[in-house]
N, C-alpha and C positions, 0 to 999 in steps of 0.2 A: 423379437422385435418389440421395441418399447412404444406404447401408445400415448397419445396426448392425454387421454383419460388415465390419470396416474393410478398405480397399483398401491392402494392404501393398505397398510398392514397394521391394524389397530388391535391391540391386545385388550383383554378384559380389564386389566389394570387401568389402562387409559380410559376405557369407557366409564369405569367407576369414578375415576378422578373427574371426568367431565360432568358426570351426574352430580357429584358433590359441589362442583363449581356452580352449576345451574341452580341448585338448591340455595347456596349461599347468596347468589345474585338475587333470587326471588325474595329472600328475607330482607335484604338491604334496599331493594328497589322501592318498595312502598315508603320506607323511611326517607329515602333521598328525595322522592317526589314531594312528600309532605313538607320537607324543609325548604323546598324551592332552591335546591343547590344548582349552581351553574359552573361548568368548567371555564377556566380562563382561555380566551381565544389565543390560538397559535398563529402568528403572522409569518409568512414566508415570501420569498421573491423568486421562487423556482421558475416562474414564467416571465421574469423580468418586470413583473408588476407586484405591488403590495397586495397580498391576498390572504384570506383565511385558508389554512392548510386543508380544511374539509372541502373547499371549493376547487381544489387543484386536481385534475385528472391524471395524476402520476402517483406511483408507489413511492412515498417519500417519508422519511423520518426526520423530525426536527428536534434537536437537543438544545436547551437554553443555556446561555452563559451562566445563569445562576446555578443550575445543576452541576455544570462543569467545575465551578468554583467550590461548591459545597463538598463535592467528593474528591477535591484535589486531583482532578484528572489533568495530568501534565502534558499528555501527548495524544495523538490520534490513535495510536495503537491501543491505548487503554480505553479511549472513548468508544471504539467500535466493539468492545466486548459487550456493550449494551445494545447492539444493533444486529439482530440475526441476519444471516446471509451477507455479512460484510466483514472483511478481514483486512487490516492494515498492520504491517509489522516491518521492522528493519531486519531483512534477511541477511544472508551471508555477505552480500556485497552492496545491494541496492534495496530500497524499500519495496515491499510487496503490497500492492493495492488490488484487492479482489472483491468483486460484487457478484453474487450468484455464481461463484465458481469460475469467473472469468477475470483475468488480469494478465500482466506481462511477465512477471518473474525477474530473474537476476541476469542483467547484462547492462553495462554502463551505456551502451549505444541505444537502449530502449527509451522511448517515452511510454507513459503509462496508458493502459486501456481504460483506466478510471481517471477521468479528468479532475484535477483539483483547481479550484478557483478561490482566491482570497480577495474579498472586496472586488470581485469581477475580474481579477487579473489571473491569468493562467499560470499555474505552477506545476509543470509537468515533469520537471527533472528531479532526480533523487533528493538532493540536499534541501531543495525548497519544499519538498513534500515531507521531509523528515523533521523539520524544526518543530519546537513545541508551540504550535500555533494556537494552543488553547488558552493563552493569556488574554484576559480582558476582552472577552468575546460577547457579542450580542446573541449569536446563535450559530449552530452548525446544521446545515441541511444536507441530507444524504439522499440523492435521487437515484433510484434503482432502474436499470435498463438503459438502453441507448438514449442519449440526449443530443442527437446529431444536428438539431436545427438552431436552437437559441444558444447553446453552449458550444456546440460544434467540435472543436479540435480534440480528437482522441478521447471520445466519451462513448466508445462502443459498449462498455459494460455499465456505465453510469457516471455520475458526477458528484463531487463533494464541494458544496458551496459554503464558504466560511465568511461570516460577516463580523467585523470587529466593532467594538463599541465606539461611538462617535462623540465628539465634543458636545457639552451640554450648555444650555442657556443659563443655568444656575450653578454656583460654585458647589462642588462636591468632591469627595475623595475617599480613599480606602487604603489602609495598611493591613498587611496580613503576614503571619509567620506560621510555618509548619515545621515540626520536628518529629523525627522517628529515630528512636534510640538504637535498636538492634542493627540497623544497616547504615547508621550515621547519615540519615537524610535530613537536609535542611533546605527550606525554601522560603524566600522573602519576596513579597510583592508590594508594590505601591502604585496607586493611581491618583491623579489629581486632574480635575476638569472644571471648566467654567469660562465665563466671558472675559475677553481681553479688552475689547472696545464694544461699542454699541452693535456693530455688525460682524465682529470677529470673536470666535471662541476657540479654545484649544484644549488638548488632552494629552497627558503624558503618562505612560504606563511602563513600569520597569520591573523585571523579575531577575532574581539571582537564585540559583539552585546548586546544591552539591550533594554528593553521596559518596560514602566510603566503600560501600559494597557489601555483598553477602556471599561471594564466591572466592575461592583461593586457587591460584596456580601453584601446584605443589612443586613445580620445577624451579620457578623463579622466586616464589614466596610472595608475589604480588596479590593484592586483593582487588576485586572488581564486582560490579560495574563501578568504576571510579569516575564520577562526573564533576565537571566544573562548567556551569552554563550561565551565560548572561544573555538577556534579551530585552530590548527596549523598543517602544513605538511612540512616536510623537505625531500628533495630527492636529490640523487646523480646519475650521469651517468658517467660510466667509460668505456673507449674504450682501453682495454689492447692490442688488436691487430686489424688488419684491418677487421677481420671476427667475432669478439666477441664484443658484447655490453652488459653491465650489468647496470640495473637500480634498485636502492634500495630506499625505502621510509619508513618513519615513520610518522604516524598520531596520534595526541592526541586530544581528545575533552573533555571538561568539561562543562556540560549543567545543569543549575539550573533553573527549571521552577516552578512557584508558581501560585496558584489561577487560575486554568484553567476556562475560561468562560463556564458556564453550566446554562441552563434555563429549568425550568418546564413550558412548553408553554400551557398545557391544563390539567385540572383535574376536575373530578366530585366532588372531595372533597375540591375544592378550598376554602380557607379561613376558613374551618371548623376545630373545635378543636378535638384532640384525647381525650382519656379518662383521660388524665392528664393535660388538659388545653393548650397543645401546638398545634400549627398550622403546620402540616407537609408540606403542599403544598400551600403556598401563591404564586399565579401566579403574579409576579411583573413586568415582561417584557418578550418580545419575543426575546430580544437580549442583551440589554445593562445592565440588572440587573438580579441577581439571588438570591436565598436564600438557603444557605448551612450551616449546623450545624458546620462544620469545613472547613478550607482551606487546600486543598491538595498541596503537594509539591513533585516534581520528580527531583531527582539528579542522573545524569548519567555521568560516565567517560568511554571513549573508548580508546583502544590502537590497532593500526594496524601496523604490520611490514611486508614488502613484498620485495622479491628480484626476479627480472626477468632477466634471462640470455637468450640472443639471439645469437646463434652461427651458422654462415653460413657455412654449409658443402658443399661438391661437389654436393650431390644429393638432399639436402633439408636444410631447416632452422630448427635447433633444438631450441625449446623454453622450458625453465624451469621456473615455477612460484612457489616459496616457500613462504608460508605466515603464520603468526600468527595473529589472531584477537581475541579481548576480550572486554567485557564491564562489568561494575559493576553498577547496577541500584538500587536505593533506593527510595521507595515511602513512604512518611510520612502518618500517619493516615488520610485517605481521607473520603469523604462523599459518602460511598458506596451505600447507599439507596437513594441518591439524595434528601433527605428531609431536612427540616430546624430543625428537632428534632433528638435526638440522638438514632436512631433506629439501625444503623449498621455502624461501622467504622473499616476499616482494614488498616494495613500497609503491605508493601511487600519489598522483597529484591531478586534480580536476578543477578546471576553471570554466565558468559558464557565465555568459552575458546574454540577456534577452531584452529586446525593445518591442513594445506592443502598443497598438492603437486600435480602439474600437469606437465606432460612431453608431449610435442607435436612435431611432425615432420610435416613440411609443404613443399610440393614440390615447385620448383621455380615458376611454373606457365607458361602458354603459350605453354604447351606441348600437345600432343594428349590426354594424361590422366593426369589430375591434381589431387593430392590426399593429404589427411590429415589423420594422425593416431596418437593416443596418449592414455594416461592412466591418471587416476585421483584417488587420495586418500584423505580422510578427516576423522579426528577424532575430536569430540567435547564433552565437558562436560557442562551440564546445571544444575544449582542448583537454585531452587526457594523456598523461604520460605515466609510464611504469618503469621501475628498475628492479632488477634481480639482485638480491644481496647474498643469497645462498642457494645453490642448486647442486644436490647430490642425491638423486632419486633412490639410490641403493640404501640410503639411511632409513627409508620408509618401509623396509621389509619387502615382501613379495609384491610385484608391480602389476598394475593393470594397463600400463602403457608399454609401447614397444621401445625398449632400450632404457638403460639406466643412465640418464643424462647426468653430466658432471661438468662443472666449471671450476678452474683453479681459483680459490678464494683470493689470491693475490691480484687477480684481474677483475674483481668485483668491487663495487657495482659497475656494470658495463654501461654503454650508452642507453639512454632511456628510449623506450618505445613511444611512438607518437600516434595519436588519433585526433586529427584536427578536422572538425566538421562545421560548415556553415549551412544554415538552413533558413529558407525564406518561404513564408506561406501567406496567402491572403484568401479571403472568402467574402461572399455576399449572401445575405439570408433574409427571409421574410416569413411571417406567419400571420394568418388572418382567421378570426373567429366570427362566424355568422350566427347571430342570434335568431334562429328561424322562428321560434316562439319564445315566450317567457320561460319555458322549461326545457327547450331543446336547442342545442348548440352544435355546430360543426366547425372543426378547426383543420386547416390545411397549412403545412409549412414546407419550405424547401431551402436548401443551402447548396451553394456551389463552392468547392474548395480546390485550391491549387497549391502544391508544395514542391519545392526544389531543395535538394540536398547535395552539397559539394564536399568531397572528402579527399584528404591526403592521409594515408596510413602507412607507417613504417615500423618494423620491429627488427632489432639488431641482436645477434647472438654470436658475434665473433669470438672465437676461441672455445666454443662449446664442444665438448667431447662426449664419448660414450664409454661407460665402464663395463668391461667384461672380466670378471674376477679381479685380479690385481693389475690388469692392463688397461690402458686408456688409448682411445683411438679418435682421431679427428674426422675420420670418414668410416662409413660402414665397410667392414672388411669384405663383405660379399658383393656389394654393389658399387663401392667407391664413392657413394654419394656423401658429399660434405655435410657433416652433422649440423653445422651452423646454418646452412642453407635450408635444411629440413625444418628449421625453427625460426626463419627470418624471411622477410619480404619487404617490398617497396611498391605499394599501389598508390599512385598519385594521379591527380587530375580526374578523379571519378566524379560522376554526376548522375543524378536520377531526378526525373520530374514526373509527377502524377497529379491527376485531377479527378474529381468525383462529385456527382450530384447525390444528395441525400434528401429523403422525403419523410413526411409524417402526416398522419391523419387521425383525428380524434372525433368521436361522437360522444356527447355528454348530455345526459337527461336527468332533470330533477324529478324523480318519481314522486316526491312529496316535499314538504318544507324541510323534512329532516333526513332525506335520503337522496344521494346523487349516485347515478350509475354511469359508467363510462366504458368505452371500448376503443383501443388504439392500435395502430400499426405504424411502424417506423423503421427506417434503415439507418445504419451507421457505418463509419469508415475510419480506419486508422492507417496512416501511410506506412509504407515499407521503409527499409533503411539498410544500414550496414552493421555488421557484427563487429563490435569493438574488441571482443575477446579472441578472435581468430589469431593463432600464434604459430601457424605452420608455414609451408613453403610459398614462395612467390612464383613469378613466371618461369623460372628455371632453377635447377639444382646443379651446381657445379660438381665435377668429379675431382677427387684428390687422393693423394697417397694416404692410406689410413694411419700410418705411423707418424709421418712428418707433417702431414697437412698440406704438402706442396701440391698446387693445382696442376692438373694434367692438361688444361686448356680445353677440355671437353665438358659437355653438360647434357642433362636430360630435361624434358619438360617437367615443370612443376604444376602450379595451379593457376587458373585464370582468375582475374579480379571478381568475376561473378560469384565466386565462392563466398564472398563477404555478404552478398545481398540476401535479404529476406523480403517476402512479398507483403503487400497490404492485407489487412484482415477486414472482412465485411460482415455485416449482420443484418438480418431482417427479424423484427421482434413484434410479437403480438401480446396484448394484455387486455384483460377485462377486469373491472373492479367496482367496488361499491364503497362509499363513505357515508356513514350514518351517524346522526345525533340521536341519542336515546335518553329516556327518563327525563324529558323536558330540559335537555341540555346538561344533565348531570353526568352523562357518559357519551363516549364516542367509540365506534367500532368501524374499522377499515379492513377491506378484504381485496386482495389482488391475486389473479391467476395469470401466469405468464408463460411464454415460450419464446426463446430466442434461438435462431439458427445461424451459426457462424460458418463462414468459409475462410480457410487459410488462417485459422487462429494462430497468432504468434506465440511461440513457446520458447522456453529456456531450459537447457539440460546440462548437467555436469558431464563433460567429456574429458577424461584425463585430469588435467589440472586447471581447466577453465570452464566457464559456463558459455556454451555455444547456443545460438539461436536458430530457429527454423520455423516451419509452418505445419500445423496439423491440417489434414484435409478438410474435415467437417466436424463440427461439434454442436451439441444441443444443451441448452440450459432451460429447464422448465420447472415449475413448481407452484406453490401456493404460499402467500404471506398474509398473516392476520395481525393487526395491532390495535390497541385501544387504550382508553383512559376512563377512569371512573372516580368521581367525587362521591364516595359512599356516604360520608357525613361531613359536617363542617370541620372535623378534625382528621378524618381518615380518607386517604385517597390511594388509588391503585393505578398502575400503568404496566403494560406488558406487550409482548409481541412473540409470535411463534412462526416458524418458517419450515416448510418442507421443500427440499431441493433434490431434483433428479438431473444432474449435470454429467454428461458423458461425451466421449469421442464417438462420432458416428462413422468416421473414416480417418484412421491414423496409422499408416504403415511406415515402417522404418524408424520408429521411436527408439530411443536409447535402451539397450539391453541392461538388465541388472548384472551386477558383478557375478553372482552365482551362475546366471545363464551364460555369461561370456567365458568364464573360466572352467566351468564343469558342465558343459552342455548336455552330456549324456544323462546326468541326474537332474538337471534343471532345464528342460526343454522350453523353447519359446523364443530363442534368438534365431531369426529366420534369415536365410539367404534370399536373393532376389527371386529364385524359382519357387520359393515357399517351403523349401526343405530346411531342416534344422542344421545349424552349423555343427561341425564335428570336432573341432579343436579350438583351443584358445588362440586368438590372433586372427581368426577368420572374420571377415566383415559380415555384419548382420544387423538386424533390427527387430524390435517387437511389433506386433500388430495389436494396437490398443483399442480396436473397435469395441464399443460397448463398455469400455472401462471408464472409471470416474475421472473427472477433471480435478485439478488441484484446488485446495482450500474450498472444498465443496461438501461440507457435512450434510448428511441427509436430513437431520433435524437440528434445529437450533432455536433457542427461546430465551427470553428474559422476562423477569417479573420484578416490579418495584412496588413496595408498600411504604407509605409515609403517614406518620401519626404525630400530630402536634397537640401537646397537652399543656394547658396553663398551669404554671407553678404558683404564681401570685398575680397581682394586678399589673406588675411590670415585667414579669419573666415568663418565658415559655420554654418547654422542652420539646425539641423537634427530633423525632426518631425516624430513620430511614433504613430499609433493608432491601438489598438487591440480590437476586438469584439469577445467575447466567449459566445456561446449559449449551454445550456444543457436542455434537456427535463426532465420531471418528472421521478422519480425513487424511489425505496425503499432501505433502509439500514437495516431494521429489518426483520429477517427471517420469522416471523409470518405474514408478509404482512398486518398488521393492517392498515386500511385506514387512521387512525389518525397519522401514522408515515410517510406517503408519502411526499416526497420532491417535491415542485412545480418547474416548469420550471424557469430558470434564464437566463438573458442576462447581461453579465458583460463587462463594457467598461474600458479600461486602456489606458493611453497616456503618452508619453514622449516627452518633448521639450528640446533640448540640444544645447547650443552654444559651439562650439569646434574650435580648431585651425585646419587649413588645414593639418598640419603634424601630427595631432592626439596626440600632446604632452600634451594637457590638454582639459578638458571639464567641463562645469557646466550645470546641467540638473535639470528640474522640472519633477517629476514622480508622476502621479496620478493613483491610483488603485481603482477599483469599483467606478467610478466617479458618477454614479447615486445613490450610497448608497443603493444598492439592499440588502434586508435582505434575508439570506439563512442560512441553517445549513449544517455543515459537515456531521453530523450523527444524526439520530433520533432513539429512541427506547422507549419501555415501562419502566416506573419506576420500579425498582426491589421491590419485596416483596408485594407491595400494589395492591389490586384489585379495586382501586378507579378510573380506567380509566384515569390514570395520565401518561403523556408522557414528556420525556425530550429530549433536543437537545443540540448539541455543535455548537454554532453559528460561522459563518464565520466573518472575520474581516470587520468592516464598511469601509466607504470611508477613504482613506489616501492620503495625498499630501506631498511628501518629496522632499528635495533638495539634490542633489548628486554632489559632486565635485571630480574630478579625475585628477591626474598628472602622466604622463608616462615619464620615463627617461631611 
């Protein structure tokens, strides 16, 4: 049994390292105090007020737009390598957003357990969360733990709040270019901002990026990742009166990505031929080369329009945020089975539209009771369709699914499947802080949420057959069940409605002028929904002649529509922490100890050829996080964070079995029947019991350290040097926790050397990322369909060295 008091395993090496760090701190401390150095204040809006980060009783990391620009961080996946206990990446189908080992995983029907908000507008769907939103930002705030009151919707694991740069009162601008030779990366950015009239100012930011790639598909000869990306944002700020400010913005993105790097890094069927002479899984490389029967392509366009009105009333500030968000995503026929042979290829199309409105009243602050109250409404439409362009499972070698499905290529592509969902949600919320004394504060918050989802879902498989040797059958020869009906359904007119209260409480105490302590308890809620990937039978399965496909007029029961549903997930979270200013303001140190208890955690797992969703019974995420900054001298500064995470399933029976467990149960026990006994043969139903096993994307240790040294070269020039070290322990990304999918620990070094003018009007920089060329994968999983113990990964980018030039005016 795991205790809340964590089992620390500290080696002598770590103790010696800590002792060295303490000695180094002592040496520099007296020097820092003597110089009167002060850290620059970090401003955040995590509590819907403008506050110093050190005064906010939340475990939060803020990254400035300046650092994002300096290190040419182009997307959130790269950004979160600097934040322990946070993972964002574009997985096999949808983005993975995880905080403290909790996230939603891969299924297009999911919204995220980590809420993303851009200028206060919720961006919970995949394509909106995946765009390169790191262009022309003011800051990114990452709030860890449930944020169920002020952010509300789907923030059971945390929230990411992105604030874009606003129009300025004075004319200014920037142009920037970046070039990396080995991978053919180019990026061009331009920003212009300033007044248009006495009370109106505007800002325009544009970015274009392209990349030739660093990976080769040895079957097609294509190179990837091949990117062609456009992104623009136009914004206006209008001050019609002294008490009213209106900010409006429009964002448009056009992203074309081809030939995503994918590798099969291990296979028991390596180099062997299928029954038709093809080689499904030639293991050609663990990073730089792969073998896919087709090259995938993803084309996405995004539109976001938002208007924010801030009106200062006598008793409060009224804020209104009205927004429209949409994307259109098209995926060309891709290598769905990850094989070099034509076993399964699908295309997809996804259209999404969201309308949202938030009204919020915020008291002026500094009173005995500070309060926030508001309401939120959202309506969205999600339309997903998929088409099969090739299906011949026997091409993939030995199978992990029942039956070698086959469709005559002359009849493909067939009718597209449809997943059409309309969702409507609304909530009211309030939070109040009572300043009991000058140093002691109590905060209580509550939110009521209601959500309705309506769904029509249809999948068509007319003409689908099963291959047995050289023969093809339209129905199972043993049961006469029509193969098409086993893989098609029509569930229409479905609806679900759920509501929930969430609460939070915080005690905050200023122990001194330089130390704030806090303790919090809070609940969170993420609504249930429908599984978009379900591709099996509907209400009935018709019987037919296996050879001719002629229907007999009889049928057998299939599946009820309830098979699509997954339940809401809930959390209660506890956190205690401290935020301290040290060395007369030259340093800061923050500590948080947390424990979150989840019920019905929503999960996603590869089953056959699709990612199915379900609920884990109970899970725990607990640990310790420490972060800090230190201005050691007027030229030298440090920043860093370290996290210990103990995240595990407390109750999870029936989890997906590994391929070895399912295909060779005698030698790989653990795939259990309902009575608790091990399955005896391949094909028997069973599931793992993952009690006390790790959650996904949950490294036990993770850390980051940044050092920056600015050295004058002359009266007009400075040399700015930065070094980042990012460490991440081993973790899993596949729900079955197959040891063959485990990610090893990694240490990544990044550096930047920049020559710049003292007045910051221009700079030229050399930026190196992954300097030791460490090989690692974003995501690992089982190869679909095959039971050949084959595994694929999405490799991270190798070492890159780019030159960056910037001119500010």
